[in-house]
N, C-alpha and C positions, 0 to 999 in steps of 0.2 A: 576392599579390593574389587576391581572391575571384573565383570564376568568375561569368560572367554567366549568369543563370538564365532570363531572358525567359519567365517563367511566364505561361501563358494559363489563365484560369479565369473564374469568375463574378465580376462586378463588384459590390462591396457598398459603398455609399457611406457609410452611417451605422453606427457601431460599436454603438450601443445604441438601435436602433430599437424601437418598441413593437409589440406584437401578434405574430401568427404568420405574417403574409403578407409574407415577405421572400424575396429571391433572384429570379433570372431563370429562367423556364421554358425554358431552352435546353440542348441537350446539350453537355457538356464534351468538347472534342476538342483534344488537344494539337497535332495536325497531320495532314495527309493520310496516311491509312493507319496512323495511330498509335492508341494506346490510347484507348478511349472510356468515358465514364460518363454516365449520366443525371444530372440535377441533384439535389443534396442537397435533401431536403424537410424543413422544420422540423416539419411535421405528422407525418411518419414517425418522426422522433426523439422527438416528444412521445408518440406511441403506445407506443413501446418503454419510455420512462421510466414511463409510467402502468402498463404491464404489469408491470414489475419491482417497482414500488411495491405494486401489488395483491398480487403474490406474497408480499412481505414481510408485508403486513397479514394475509393469509390463513394465514400460517405462523409465528405467534408473534412477529411484529414484526421479523424479520430474514431475511437470506439467507446466513447463515454456514455455512461448511464443516461437514459432519457432521450438519447439521440439515435438516429438510424444505424450508426455503426455498431452500437451494442446489440441491437436487435438482430443485425446480420451476423454478428459473432455467435449469438445464441443459436441461430439456425445452423451455422457451420458446425458447432459442437454436436448438436443433436443429429444432424445428417451424417457426420463422421462416425458417431457411435453406431448408427444404423448400418453404415457401410461395413464397419469392422465386426459387428455382432451378428454374423450370418446365422449362428446357431441359437440366437435369442437367449443368451446366458445372462443378460442384464435386464433389470427393470429400470426404465428411464422415465423421469418426470421433471416438470418445472414447478417451482414454488413461487407463486406471485406474492408481491408485497408492495406497499406504497412507500415511497421515499421522497424526501424534499430535493427537488431539482433546482439548480441555479445556472444561469447563463448570462454572461455580460454581452450586451449587444452594442453599446456605445460607451466609450471611455475616452474623453478628450479634455485637454487643459490648454487654453490659449491665454497668453498675456498680451500679445500684440500680433500684428499680421506676420511678423518675422520671428516671433518667439512662441514656441509651443512645446508641450510635453505630452507623453502618453503615460499617464499614471498606471502603475501595476494595480490590478483590481483586487479587492478584498471580498471573498465570498460572504454573502449575506448582507452586504452593504445595501442600505435603501437607495432607491433611485432618486435623482434630482427631479424637479418638475420638468415637464416637457419643454425643451429648448435650453435647459440648463440653468445655472445660477451665475449671475454676474455680481461680484462683491469684492471688497478690498481684502487684501491678504494681511493677516495678523500673525505675530510671532510671540513666543515666550521669551522675555528678556533674561539675561544673566544665565546662571547655571542650573536654574530650577528644572525639576523633572516632575511636573504635576501629574497626579493620577486621579484627581477628583476636582470638583468645582471649587471647594474651599482652598485647595492648594493653588489652583490656577488664579483665583482672585487675589491671593496673597502676593502674587508676582506683580500685580498692578497692570497686567495686560488687558487691553480693551478689545474684546473679541466679539461682543454682541453684534449680530447681523453681518459678521465677517466670516471669511474662510480661514480657519486656524491652521497654520503650519506648525507642526509639533514633532518632536523627535520620538522615534520608537524607543521603548524601554520597558523593563519589567515593572509591573504593578502588583499590589498586594493580592489581587484576585487571581494571580497566576498567569495573566495574559500580557502580551507586549503590544498588541494592536487594540483589542476591544476596550481596555482601560483608557487608552488615549482618546478613542472616539467618544466614549461616554463623558470624558472630561471636556471635550469640545462642546458637546451638547449642553452640559451643565453650565458652561459659561455663556451660552446663548449664541454660539457659532452656528452658521447655516450649513457648514460642511467642514470636513477635516482632511488635511493632506499630511500624511505621516511620512517623514523621511527616515530612511534606514539608519541605524546606529552603527553600521559597519559597511565597508566597501562591498560592491557587488550587488547583483540583482536579488530580489526577494519576492516571495509570494506568500499568501497566507489567507486565513479565514477568520471571521468573527464568531465562529463556532455555531451560531444559530441566530435567527432573526431576533431583534430586541427593540422595543419601542424607545429605548434610550440611545439608539444610534442615530447619527446623521449621515448623509452621503459621504463616502470616504474612499480614498485611494492612497497608494504608496508611491513615493518618489525615491530615486537613488540618493544615497547619502550626499554625493557631490552636488547634485542639483538642489537638494533641500538646503544645504549649508550656504550655497551661493545666493539663493533667494532670501534666506534669513539675514545674511549680512547686508544685503541691499535695503531691506526694510529697516534694520537697526541703524543704517546710515542715513535714514530719513526719506528714502524713496517711497512714494505711494504706488503700490502695485495693485492694479485692478485685474482680477482673474475671471475668466469665463470658463466655467467648469460644468461638464455634462457627464452624467453617469446613468446608464440604464441597465438594470439587471432583472431578469425574469426569476422569480422565486415562487415555485408552485409544486404541489405534490404530483408525482407521476408514478404509474405502476410499472414495475420492472420484475425481474425473476432471478432466482437461483436455478441452476440446472444440476440434476443428480443422475447418476447411474450406479446401481447397486447389484452386486452378484446375487443371482437367485439361489446359488448354492452357498454353503458355509453356515457356521454357527451365528445366528442373528443375536445371540445373547453376549457375544464377544466381538462386536462390530469394530472394524478398523476404518476410520474415516480419514480421507486426505483431500486437500483442496488447494485451489489457487483462484485469485480473483480474475474474472473475465473482462471487467471494464478497465478503461484507462482514463487518463485526464483529457480534458477538452483541448489541451495545447498540442497534442501530437498523437501518433498512431499507437503508442503504448505497447511496443513489441517486446522490449525487455521487461517493462513494467505494465502488465504482467503477462504479455503474450508468451513469454518464455515458460512461466509456471503452468499456464493453461495448456501449452503444448506438451510439457513434460508429463502431466498426469493423463493427457489424452493418449500419449504413447504407452504409458503404463497399462492403460485399459486395453489398447490394441494388442499388446503382447501377452497379456495375462490369459492363462488357461483357466477361465472362470469356473469351469465345472469341477475343478480339482482343489478348490480352496477349503481349508479347514475352518478358518474364520471368515465370515462374510466381509466384503469390502465395499465401501461407499465412496465413489468419486464425486467431488463437489466443485462446481464452477460458480463462484460468488458474484452477485451483482452489487453495484453501488459501494464497493470497498472504498473508492476514492472520496466518497462523500461521508465517511465516518464508519467504515466497517458495517454498513447497514444491513447487507445481505446475511452475513454470518451472525450478526447479533439477532436479527429477526429469527433465523433458523433455530439458534440455541434457545432463545426465549420462548419459542412456541413448541418445544419438545415436551412430550408427556414424561412423567417421572420414570415410567418403565423404559422409554426410549433412552433417557439419560443413563439409567442403570445399565443398559445393554451396551453402551458405548465404551470400548476399551481404551482408545487413544485417538489423537488427532495429529496428522502430519501436514505441515504448511510449506508451500513452495511459491514464494513471492519474490520475483526477480532472481533468476538463476542462470542468467545468460552472459554475464561479463563481470569481471572484477576478481575478488578473492574467492576461495572456497570456504564459505562460511557455514558453520554448524551452530545451532542454537545451544546456549549455555544452560542445559537442563539441570546440571548438578550444582550450579551456582559457584563453581570453583574459580571462575574468572571475575564475575560481577557481583557475587555475594548474595544473590537471591535464588533460593532453591525452589524450583517448580515442583508440582505434585509428583509423588513417587512414581517412577517409571520413566519420567522425562530424562533422568540420568542414564537409563539404559538405552534409550533412543539415541541420545548424544553419543554414547560409547560405540554403538553399532555404526553410526556414520563415520566417526573418527577412525575406527578400525578399517573401514573400507578405504579411506583415503591414505591412511598410514601404510597399508599393504601395497599401495601403488606409488609411494614416495611423494605424495602430494601434501604440502603444508596446509594445515587447517587454521582458519581464523575463528575463534569463538565469537559468537554474535549475541548481543544482549537481548533478553526478552523484555523490551521496554515499551511495547505497544506498537501501533502503526501497521499491524497486519491482522489477518483473520484468525490467528490462534488466540487472540485476546479473549473473546467470549468463552471459548472452551477452557481456557486457563483460569480466568477470574470469576466466571459466573457458575460453572459447573465442576470446577476442580478436576479436570481431566489431564492426564499426561500429554504433553505436547512435544513436538520436535520438528525438524525440517532443515531446509537449506536456504541460503540467502547469499547473494554475491556483492552487496554493497550499493549505497547511493552516493558515496562521496565523489568528488571531482575526479579522483584517480581511478575510481572503479567505473563510473558511468557519467561521463560529462554531458550526456543527453537526458539525464533523469528529468522527467516531467516536462520535456521540451519537444519541439516539432521534429527534432532530429532522431528521436527514439523510434527509428524505423527498422526495416529488415537488416540493414547493414550494421546496426548497433549491437547485434547479438554475435557473440563468439560461438560459432556452431560446435566447435570441439568441446568447449567448456560446458555447454548445454548437454551435449552427448554424455560427458563424464558424469555430470550431476544426475542425468536420467538413469544411467547405469547404477549409480549409488542408490538412488531412490528405489529402483527395481529390486536390487539385492536386499535392501533392508525390508521392503514390503514383503517379499517372499519369506524372509526370516520371521517376520511378525505374523504372517498368515499361518505358518506352521507352529511357531513356538511362543506366540504373543501371550497366551494365557499362562505360560510358565514364567516368561521373562517380566511381564508387566503386571503389577498388582492391581486388582480392581479397587479403585479409590472410592472414598465417601463422596457423595454427590452434593454436599452442602456447598455454600459459597466459599470459595477459597480465600485464604488470607491474602493480603496485599503482597504480591510477589513481583510485580513489574518493576524493573530497574528505573530509577529516576533518571530522566534524560540529562540532568546536570551531573550525573555520576559516570557518564560514559561518553567517549568520543563519538560524535554522531556519524562518523565514518563506519562504525561497527554496529549500527542498528538502523532500522527504518523508521523515520519520522515523516509522516505524510502531512500535506497541507490541511487535512481534516483535523489535525491536532493543534490548531491555532496558529501555527506558523512553520515555515521552513526557511 
């Protein structure tokens, strides 16, 4: 039986009201002598979104790790905390770490003066020699789907010294790009062009640098199939291909603000990643989550908390959850034992009202005890306001992963979707200020504030302290869930 939550918060009657004047100007108070917070203000959320968007516009169009836009975003968060924290109720610090930075600077494919393509880049692809590679295009005949050199040789394809055009597809190593690049290298090809196995654009990563890779890029399915048919018909196509990608370690940071008051042995941690992709401003992904937790900090009466609260802005999430992984892996055992739970807010600005499936009732994977309680608290908030909830799979792709899988902590949070119907600008240049539904962000921030206050007061009663050994495999397999209802980032081999 689910626990009664009896949540007290702001009353919000209309789910999609117009304009910025929403909410009641009353202090949120869970009960006499309990945690307090001033009301969430949509105008404050709006200011933060505008600030992050301006940072992106002023710094090459993005806020990606390793580039000036991220550094400016860090400064914005730190300066905002200082402005809000006049009574010095928070301890603020940065946690530096090294992460592998990649950036494509050249990516061109010419066949003639009148025929050219712009291949989609693969993260961690080696660069071509200076000036590029000029070579004949080779294809795989028949219906073969080779995933290694032996299978490629069995097709009879002559690829040595050529650029191999090969279809994307699943390989035994669990990849759909890397296995194909390794196959091209094993056959003696000097480069690989992988065409998508479905219509529409695609981006992806080779996961990490590997000496078995050759320079590689991705073509749209229709372009790849057309080129393949020409080669199979006997046309000799000579390709001029150049790809330059910087791959190097750069130092970046996580940012934290922790209440000075409260029980440090029952710490509540919440977070959102501050970085975005290089392709765009990253205002929904994840300026929305960064803005949400900044507003929670601004409104919290930090001197009245029963349990201490740590706010976290992660770096290098888009490169493989690197900031949150570094943080979790460098915690001392006592720090792990003191952590009660983790709440994650990654993309909370447009789409459905998604709550993580902590009890496993939808996707069949039960997270550590207490995750079910967090899910129920969020569900009750939305149910009380007549807002339908979409269960979201804990399948990886965001910063709850190391807390869940490496130290077995209860997790929960909100997510509004990456599907075309939810966010058509996901990981694109159009993920700007106008890409966020301000009313939905406001409602999600109200929900997060209400549940945070509840956990500050009653977390030690509601949430069991878990064992801190490595958790069993609880992440939902991506093949078991509609990708519309989870977050799968390009750092997970493909999107």
